N, C-alpha and C positions, 0 to 999 in steps of 0.2 A: 503492502501499499503506500501511497505516495504522498508526503508534509504538500498541503495546498497554502501559498500564500494571498493573498486577497482582501482588501480595504479592510491593509493594516489589522490582518488576524492571520496565526496560524492553526489550520486546519488540518488533523489529523486524526485517526480513528473517527472515538466521539470526544475529542476535545478543540474546542475553541474560544484558541488562546491569544489574547493582545499579543503583539509586534509591533516594532518599532522597526522600519525602511532607510533606504538614504535618503536623504535628506531633496533631492532634486526629485522620487519617486523612483517608479520602474518604469523603465528603458529600453528597449531592442540593441540599442548600441550604443552599448556601454561606453567610454574609455578613460582615460584612467586618470585623477582626479574630479572628477561633471558630478560627485557625492551620490550621483545616481546607485540604485539597484539592479541588476542586469536578468532583465524577461526571460524566462523559458526553464528548462525542466534540464536536472542538472544530478549527477551521480553525489555520492556524501564520502569525504572521504577520512580520517583520522581526527579522531576525536582526542583535545588538545585539555590540559585539565593541569592545576597548582595541584599540588601529593598537600602542604602545606595549610591549604583554604577546603578542599575538601576531599569529603569519603568515594568515593562512585561506587554506586551501586551495578549492580552485576549490568555487566549487557553484553549482544552482540557485534558492535563494529570496534573496529583496534582504538591502541590507545594510546597512547604518547606524554608522558608526565614535560609538564616544562620547566624545561631548568633558566636559571637567569641571563647565557649568552646566547636565548633562541629571539631570533627574528623572524622577518617573513620581506621578500625581498620587494618592494614598488620601484625600482627604478629602472625603469624600461631600457638601460643601454649595457646593464649585465648582464652574464648569461647564467645570472641565477634568478630574472623578476620573474615572480611569480610560483618561490618556491621557498619555504625553511631551509634560514640561513644561519650562520654562527656571525658572534660576534666576539673580535673585531672583524667588523664587513668596510670595507671603503666607496659601496657605494649607498644609496638610502635606503632601508629598510626602520619596518615598523618592529615593533620591541613586543615580544608574546609574553615577557613576564612582566608584569605591571603592578603601579600604586590602587589602581581605582579596579573592582575590581571586574570587570568588561570581557577578561579573557582569564579568568579564575575557571571557566568547563569554555571552548569551543568548538563545533566545527568544522571543520573546513571544508565547503561546499566547491565544489569543484568546476565550478567557472575560467575559462579562460586556461585549459589542460590539457592534454594531446591533441595536437598543440599547442603548446605557447606564443600567440602573436602577440606582437610588440603593442604597449599600449591601448593593449584594449580592455584593462582592469586588473587590479591584483586582491591579494586578502580578501576577499569574497568568503567572508565566515557567518554561524548562527552560533549566536555572542552571547552574553548576558548583556540586558539591557538596566539603560540606568531609573532610578526610584519611579524618572519622569517620563522614561519613554522617550526618551531625547532623541529625532533623526539620527542613525549613521552616517557615514563616509562609505556607504554601501552593503552591507550587508543587514542583515534581521537579526534581531535582535528582543531575543523575550525575556523573563522574568528567572532567577536563577531555580525558584523551587518548580513555576512552568518545567523552566530544565530538566529538571530532573522528577518529573511527573511521564516524559514523551521519551528520554534515554533510553526505558530497558525495554521500550517500544521498539526502536530500530531495530535494525540488520545493514547485513552490506548491502540490499539491493534496495532499498530504503531507496527512493531520491526525492527530491523537493521540488517543485513544479511554483513559479514563481508568476502569477499575470498579473 
């Protein structure tokens, strides 16, 4: 079964969960830095989490612990564009180990992967929302409580459909 994003709600199985999307809305032709969420159907990648802040329930998707030196390259001049990297790193990259809690737990949405196209957008995740559901830079964000509700139901065949 697919996760569906529609009208700022995440719909999955019997859940209808409030979510944040990109500040510029949902668009078909995403570009790096446009603050938009890409429209389409995408596979889910790894579940990343802060071990010091979360106890992950049993789930059927592959997991990876976020370490202090981890990041995600958002610089299209790098051969590591739209991929996990380690700091120090000579190109622009977003830190995954953050002071705020939005990346305490997140799933990589496999947008612009296989193949990766320069400037088409990077670091599109399903992550934790701010308390007021502030718009994202292009990701989908839900409350941490709701993340833990759906996490045990996800598997490696689950896709996300952003409409």
